[in-house]
N, C-alpha and C positions, 0 to 999 in steps of 0.2 A: 374159778371164781361163783358160788352157787348163790352168794345173797342176790347179785346183780341180775341172775338170769331170772331169777322168783320176782324179784320186783320188777322184772321187765313185764313179765305173765301179767302183774297185777293191777299192771298202769291202764291199759285199756277200759279195764272195769271200774277202778276207781273214777277214771274223766270221762267213762258211764254215767255212775251214782250222779256223782261233782253234776253234770249237766243237768240230768232232772234235778236235783234239787234248786239249780238258777231257773229252769224253765217253770217252774210251779210259781217262785216267789219273785221272778223279777219282768218274767217276759209275756205275762196274763194270761199263762195258759193256767187253763180254771179247774175246779176240782173234777167238773160231768165232762172235762177229756180225759182226764187221766183215770178217770171210771172206766168213761169207752175201753180207753188201751191194757187197762188192764184186764177185761173182762176178753180182750180180743186174744190177748196175748194166754190167758187162762183157758179158755175156750177153746181155740180155735189153733194161734201161731205153737205153744209151748205141744200139742199133743201130737201135733204136725211134726215138728224137731223130735217126738221120742219113736215117733214109725218110722221116721228116713230113717233115724240110727240104726232100726235096731234090726229092719225090714230084709236087708240084704247084706249085714255085717256078718263074715264066720264066728262063732260065740265056744267054738270049737274048744280052744286053749284059753278061756275062760275060768277060774278056779270059781265056778258058781255057788259051790257048796264051802265053800271057805270062808267068801265072802256073807253068803247069809249067816252063815254059823257067828261068824265077829261081829258084823253088827247087829244082827236079832239082840245077842246076850251082852255087846256094848249098852244096847238101847233099856233094858230090859235092867240090866244091872243099875243104871242111872236114876231110873224111874225108884227102882228101891232106895238107893242111898236117898235121893228128895223126898220121902214119903217118910222113911226113918227116922230125917230130919227134921221134918214137920213135926212127927208124931212126940219125939224124942222133946220139943223147945216149944212148941203154941205159938213160931215168931207170926207167922203170917195167919189172916183170916181166909177165910176158905175161897173167896173170889181173888184174893190176890195169891192166892198161892198156887191156882191154875194156872198164872203168871208168870210163877214159878217156875213149877210143871215145865208148862210151852217151852220155856226159853230155855232151858237144863234139857232138852228130849230134840224138840224139835230144829230143823235145819233149813237152812236157803238150797233148796234143787238148783235153782238161776245160776249161781254163784258153783254150784258145783259142777255143774254142768260147762259154763263157760270154762272153767279152767283144767277144765279135763279137756275140751277143743285144741284151749291153746296151748295146754301142752302137749299132748300128744295124738292132737289131729282127728280124726275119722275114726281109728281104733280107742282113743281113749275115750271120746263121744258115747260109746256104743256102751264100753263099762261103764260107763259115766249113768246111762241110761239104765241100768239095770242095776246099779247099785239102786238109783232113786228111787226105782218098786217097789225094792226091800225097804227102805226105810222109810217111804211115801204111807205103805200100807200099815208097818209095824207102830209109826207115829201114829198114825188115827186115829187107832185105836187105844194105842194108850192113855191121847190127852184126852176122845171123848170120853171113854172111862174115869178120868178124872174129873171131868166136869160133871158129869154125873152123880157123883157121889160129893163135892167141893165146891161148885159152881151154885149160884144167884137163884135160876132156875134146872125145874128139875123134867128127867124123858128126857137127856142128853144121849142113851145109851140106846136108848130105841131108834133115834135115828141113827144110828153106827152106820148099819146095813147099805143105805140109801145113801149115806155119804161115800160108805167105798164103789158104790154099784154105780155114782154119777159122777166121782173125781174125774175130771181130764187126764190126771197126772194116770191114771192110774190104767183109764181107758187106753189111753196111747201106747203104754208099755203093753201091754194086754193085747192089744193089736196089732203091733210092729213084732212082738214073738212070736206069734200064731204066724205070721207071715215068714217069720224065721225058719219054725219048726216047722211046718207046711210043705217048706221050699217053696210057695208064691213067690213072695217076696215081692217088690214093687218094680216098673216096667214100665216105660214111654212116657208117655203123658203126665201118666198119675204120679209116677218118681219124679218128674220133676217139679211136678207143682207142689207135693209133698218136702221137695227138698227148697224151692223156694221159701214158703210161708215156714220153715221151721231156722231159717235162715235170718229171721223174722225175730224170731222168738227170745232170743239174749238179750240181744239191744235194746226190747223193748222194756223187756220183764227187770233190767237192770236203770231205765228211765225210771222205772212206777217205783224201785226199791229206793233213787235219790228224791222221788217227790215227794213220796211217805214222811222222811226222814222227821221228826220234832228234836229239834234242839233244845228245845225249853223243857222237855218233858223227863228227865233224867231226874231233875231234882228231887228230895224227897224217900226218892225207890234206891239209894244208893246199895242196903242191904241184899236183894232181890238181884240186884245188879254183877254186884262182887261174887255175890254165890252161884249164880246161873254161869257168869264169864269165866268164872274157873272150871265149871262143869265143861261149858264146849270147849274152851282153847285148852285146856289140862288136864282132866282125867278121862272124858271120853275118846280124846286122839293116843294118850299114850296105851291106856288099854286097851285101844283096838290095834292098833301097834303092834301089841306085843300080843294079843291071841292072836289076830291076823300072821304075825312069824311064824309065831308054834304050829299055827297050821296049815303052816306049808302056801300061805299066797304067797305070791313075789312079783318085783316088777312096776309093771302099771297099774295092776289090782289094786295091788296093797296101799301106790301112795294114792289112786282113788278114793278106797277106806278110808285113810284116815283121809282128807280130804273132806268126807262124807262126815264124818266125829269132828270135824273143827273147823267146819263152817258156821256162821251166827245163823240164830234163829229166823224165821220167815217169815216176811208182813202179813201172812197168810193167817200167824196166829194172833194180830187184830183185830180180825175179820170175825174169826170164832171165838176170841173173848166177848168179842158185842153179842155173838148170835148166842151163844149161851150159855152169858151171867158169869163172865168172867169181872177180873180188872182191864179191861180195856186202856186207862189211862196208864197202870202202871208194864202192860205189853208193851206200849207205845215207847215207854220211856227204855223199857229192853231189848227192843228190836233194833230203836237209836245206839246204843252207846257197844253194842254189840258190831253191831254192820261196820264200826269208825272202830272201835277196838280189830276188827278183823283183817284191816287195810295195813295192820302189825302183825298180830300174831301170824297168821298165812303166813307169809314171807318167810319169816322163821320156821315155821314150822316145815315147808316146803325145803327152806335149808339143809336141815336136819332131817330130811331124807333123804338127802341127796339129790336135789333136783336141778 
């Protein structure tokens, strides 16, 4: 019974997102509260989760070379396909294309980490954290480059080094990997603190995803929603699965690689669209529809993987 298992794994995620959606609209939880939760999650809870997940976990059996080649190759090819479509059709304006691009390459790392932990426990969380840092770095380079060329504001590319060096998710992964590879690890109260803070990250992030959903934003953006959803839920996971299998990636690592490539785009894409001159309204539409669609497509993907 593969599908029931896949669905049961996603039920807590769906309910958590739903609670965030209802809380913002029915419980009087205002925008300032959600903004504070998002900042705490992004700058404190999430880095703590990544550090605690990586610092003391053995990564000897993780096929990181195959994962790296697969994830980077698929993201680069996806970028090339989207750019080729735009150059051949000129269907979207520059700012609109930045939303198409983000919607086709960016991923929701919190959904990935939540699924990895629910499916495979601490081992899955460690592999998911390692995969996340590969994708986060690659995606940020690609997206900021496209914004610098197609966005309505100039100078986006100059901001790239600072964005990478100050990205809390990247910092958390780097710190965790350094502690791991150096043999220092996390011990005693510091380990307990990082674990406690990290356990808060995923539910808080999923609540924020629900609060950010905009159910009326899809109107007028159907074409970009169809294109980006096809990239996220069909092209990328299928190509990633085939390439990963060819490179010998199997087991937990294979499943998590595919989940990374089959997850919806991240709410942070909306923030980047506002900061760098993209089409923020179109980005909100893509995020909302992809998040809803993922509750159908991810169970199917997991079932096909035999999870």
